DORO-947053 format. One record per residue: residue in one letter; x, y, z of N, C-alpha, C in turn. Coordinates in steps of 0.1 Angstrom, whole numbers, padded with zeros to 4 digits, always signed. Example, Ala and Ser with C-alpha at 12.3 -4.5 7.8 and 13.67 -1.06 7.14 Angstrom:
BEGIN
A+0132-0057+0078+0123-0045+0078+0132-0033+0078/S+0128-0022+0071+0137-0011+0071+0129+0000+0079/
! end
This chain:
BEGIN
X+0037+1009+0039+0036+1001+0048+0035+1009+0060/X+0025+1006+0069+0028+1015+0081+0028+1002+0096/X+0038+1007+0104+0040+0999+0114+0028+0997+0126/X+0028+0989+0131+0015+0984+0142+0024+0985+0154/X+0017+0998+0161+0024+1003+0176+0021+0991+0186/X+0012+0981+0184+0010+0972+0192+0021+0958+0192/X+0028+0958+0180+0040+0949+0181+0050+0948+0187/X+0052+0961+0194+0065+0967+0200+0066+0959+0213/X+0079+0955+0214+0082+0946+0226+0088+0956+0235/X+0082+0962+0249+0087+0969+0257+0082+0964+0271/X+0088+0968+0282+0081+0965+0296+0070+0976+0296/X+0058+0973+0305+0050+0983+0308+0056+0986+0319/X+0046+0999+0324+0051+1006+0338+0049+0997+0350/X+0039+0988+0350+0035+0980+0360+0047+0969+0362/X+0053+0962+0351+0062+0954+0350+0072+0958+0358/X+0079+0972+0353+0090+0982+0359+0087+0984+0373/X+0076+0988+0379+0072+0992+0393+0076+0978+0403/X+0067+0966+0395+0069+0952+0402+0086+0949+0404/X+0092+0951+0396+0109+0948+0397+0113+0958+0407/X+0109+0970+0405+0118+0980+0417+0111+0977+0431/X+0098+0976+0431+0096+0967+0444+0099+0957+0451/X+0104+0945+0443+0112+0937+0447+0123+0939+0449/X+0132+0948+0443+0146+0951+0446+0145+0957+0459/X+0135+0964+0463+0135+0975+0474+0134+0965+0484/X+0122+0955+0483+0122+0944+0495+0135+0937+0499/X+0140+0933+0492+0153+0924+0491+0164+0934+0498/X+0164+0945+0491+0174+0954+0500+0171+0957+0515/X+0159+0959+0516+0154+0961+0530+0157+0951+0540/X+0154+0939+0534+0158+0928+0542+0175+0924+0543/X+0179+0927+0532+0197+0921+0531+0205+0934+0536/X+0201+0943+0540+0208+0953+0543+0213+0955+0558/X+0200+0952+0568+0204+0955+0581+0208+0937+0586/X+0207+0926+0579+0213+0915+0581+0231+0916+0578/X+0233+0923+0565+0249+0925+0562+0252+0932+0573/X+0249+0942+0579+0251+0952+0590+0253+0943+0602/X+0245+0936+0608+0242+0926+0617+0253+0917+0619/X+0256+0912+0607+0267+0900+0602+0281+0910+0602/X+0283+0917+0598+0295+0928+0600+0298+0930+0616/X+0289+0932+0623+0291+0937+0636+0294+0923+0645/X+0288+0913+0640+0292+0899+0648+0308+0894+0645/X+0311+0899+0631+0325+0895+0630+0333+0908+0639/X+0332+0919+0638+0336+0926+0648+0338+0922+0663/X+0329+0916+0667+0325+0909+0683+0335+0898+0684/X+0335+0890+0674+0343+0879+0670+0357+0882+0672/X+0365+0891+0664+0377+0897+0666+0383+0900+0679/X+0371+0907+0687+0378+0915+0698+0377+0904+0709/X+0368+0892+0709+0369+0880+0715+0382+0873+0712/X+0385+0873+0702+0400+0867+0698+0408+0873+0704/X+0411+0886+0700+0421+0894+0709+0418+0894+0724/X+0408+0893+0730+0410+0891+0744+0414+0877+0749/X+0409+0867+0740+0413+0857+0741+0430+0852+0744/X+0436+0861+0733+0452+0862+0732+0456+0869+0744/X+0450+0882+0747+0456+0886+0759+0458+0879+0770/X+0443+0873+0770+0446+0859+0783+0456+0849+0783/X+0457+0845+0769+0472+0834+0771+0482+0842+0773/X+0485+0855+0766+0498+0863+0771+0499+0869+0785/X+0486+0867+0794+0488+0871+0809+0493+0858+0814/X+0487+0847+0809+0491+0832+0814+0508+0832+0811/X+0512+0834+0800+0523+0832+0798+0534+0844+0806/X+0528+0856+0808+0536+0866+0818+0538+0859+0830/X+0526+0854+0835+0524+0848+0853+0534+0838+0851/X+0538+0831+0843+0547+0821+0844+0561+0826+0844/X+0564+0835+0837+0578+0842+0840+0579+0851+0850/X+0570+0858+0854+0571+0869+0865+0564+0868+0877/X+0557+0858+0879+0549+0854+0891+0535+0864+0895/X+0535+0869+0885+0521+0881+0885+0517+0884+0874/X+0503+0891+0874+0499+0896+0860+0502+0908+0860/X+0499+0913+0847+0504+0928+0843+0492+0935+0840/X+0492+0950+0842+0480+0956+0837+0486+0963+0826/X+0498+0961+0818+0503+0964+0809+0500+0960+0796/X+0492+0963+0786+0489+0956+0777+0500+0956+0763/X+0508+0964+0763+0519+0967+0754+0529+0955+0758/X+0530+0951+0769+0544+0943+0774+0538+0927+0770/X+0525+0927+0768+0518+0913+0765+0523+0910+0749/X+0523+0922+0744+0526+0921+0729+0539+0912+0725/X+0548+0909+0733+0558+0898+0730+0557+0886+0733/X+0543+0882+0740+0541+0868+0742+0529+0862+0731/X+0521+0872+0725+0513+0868+0715+0511+0876+0706/X+0505+0875+0694+0504+0885+0684+0489+0891+0683/X+0483+0897+0690+0471+0904+0691+0469+0917+0685/X+0459+0921+0678+0458+0936+0670+0456+0943+0689/X+0464+0951+0689+0465+0962+0698+0461+0973+0692/X+0463+0979+0678+0458+0991+0677+0446+0987+0667/X+0435+0990+0673+0420+0987+0664+0413+0996+0665/X+0408+1004+0652+0399+1014+0653+0386+1015+0659/X+0382+1000+0660+0368+0997+0667+0367+0992+0680/X+0377+0989+0688+0380+0983+0699+0389+0990+0707/X+0388+0997+0719+0397+0999+0728+0403+0987+0737/X+0416+0982+0738+0418+0973+0750+0425+0975+0761/X+0418+0971+0772+0424+0976+0788+0425+0962+0795/X+0435+0962+0802+0435+0953+0817+0429+0960+0827/X+0417+0957+0832+0409+0966+0841+0414+0963+0855/X+0418+0951+0857+0420+0950+0873+0430+0939+0872/X+0443+0938+0881+0452+0927+0882+0454+0924+0896/X+0455+0913+0900+0464+0911+0913+0474+0897+0913/X+0478+0892+0920+0484+0883+0921+0476+0868+0914/X+0465+0869+0920+0456+0855+0915+0450+0856+0902/X+0443+0870+0900+0434+0871+0890+0437+0885+0880/X+0429+0887+0869+0430+0896+0862+0417+0896+0853/X+0413+0909+0848+0402+0912+0840+0406+0920+0828/X+0405+0915+0818+0406+0921+0804+0395+0926+0798/X+0395+0939+0792+0380+0942+0787+0386+0949+0771/X+0371+0949+0763+0373+0954+0750+0363+0964+0753/X+0365+0975+0748+0350+0987+0748+0351+0991+0732/X+0338+0990+0730+0335+0991+0714+0334+1006+0710/X+0341+1012+0702+0342+1025+0696+0334+1028+0685/X+0324+1028+0686+0312+1025+0671+0307+1038+0669/X+0307+1043+0659+0297+1054+0654+0282+1052+0655/X+0276+1040+0654+0265+1037+0657+0262+1036+0671/X+0251+1045+0676+0248+1044+0691+0243+1028+0699/X+0238+1022+0692+0236+1007+0698+0248+1004+0702/X+0262+1003+0696+0271+0997+0701+0284+1004+0708/X+0283+1016+0707+0293+1026+0713+0292+1022+0729/X+0306+1023+0731+0304+1019+0745+0303+1005+0752/X+0297+0997+0744+0294+0983+0751+0307+0976+0752/X+0307+0968+0762+0322+0961+0769+0321+0947+0766/X+0330+0940+0761+0334+0926+0762+0345+0922+0773/X+0342+0915+0782+0354+0913+0792+0358+0897+0793/X+0371+0895+0801+0374+0881+0800+0382+0881+0810/X+0380+0870+0820+0390+0871+0832+0398+0859+0829/X+0406+0857+0840+0416+0846+0840+0410+0830+0838/X+0399+0830+0843+0392+0817+0841+0385+0818+0829/X+0386+0825+0817+0381+0825+0804+0363+0828+0807/X+0359+0834+0819+0348+0837+0820+0346+0851+0813/X+0336+0850+0802+0332+0863+0794+0318+0867+0796/X+0319+0880+0794+0307+0887+0801+0307+0900+0786/X+0295+0900+0782+0291+0909+0774+0284+0917+0775/X+0288+0930+0775+0275+0941+0781+0268+0937+0793/X+0277+0932+0803+0269+0930+0813+0261+0916+0817/X+0260+0906+0806+0258+0896+0807+0267+0886+0802/X+0267+0874+0811+0276+0863+0811+0271+0856+0797/X+0283+0850+0788+0282+0842+0779+0273+0829+0786/X+0276+0826+0793+0272+0813+0800+0256+0814+0804/X+0250+0828+0805+0236+0830+0807+0231+0834+0795/X+0235+0835+0784+0229+0837+0771+0235+0853+0763/X+0245+0854+0767+0250+0868+0763+0257+0868+0749/X+0254+0875+0740+0259+0875+0727+0263+0888+0723/X+0273+0885+0709+0275+0900+0704+0272+0898+0691/X+0263+0911+0683+0260+0921+0689+0249+0920+0701/X+0248+0928+0713+0241+0926+0724+0228+0932+0721/
! end
């Protein structure tokens, strides 16, 4: 009794090639979207920390009648992430009437490294030179 080679159930080369092509297309679409969403989450974390710094500055103002440029002094007022491997937080200018806090991105990716998000005492947010009110978004 001889076996008929045509009755074997297996995938052909074309079927396997189509499957690999479909997986490659889905990956080519999905991976950049994943990294963009990841960067959006990092930007949201920086904005949240800047809002917490702003809140802490207001509490500091109430107690001391002035704003401070010392980010560490604000830790007692709110619990923001001061040590962040992806952002450096600074209070760039202070006076009796206002302040400006900034978060600078420390990314390996050249598109984001050095980009800055700032917030002032009035909650005006500027992302890489463009006000949020004028369409500024993260990632820029």
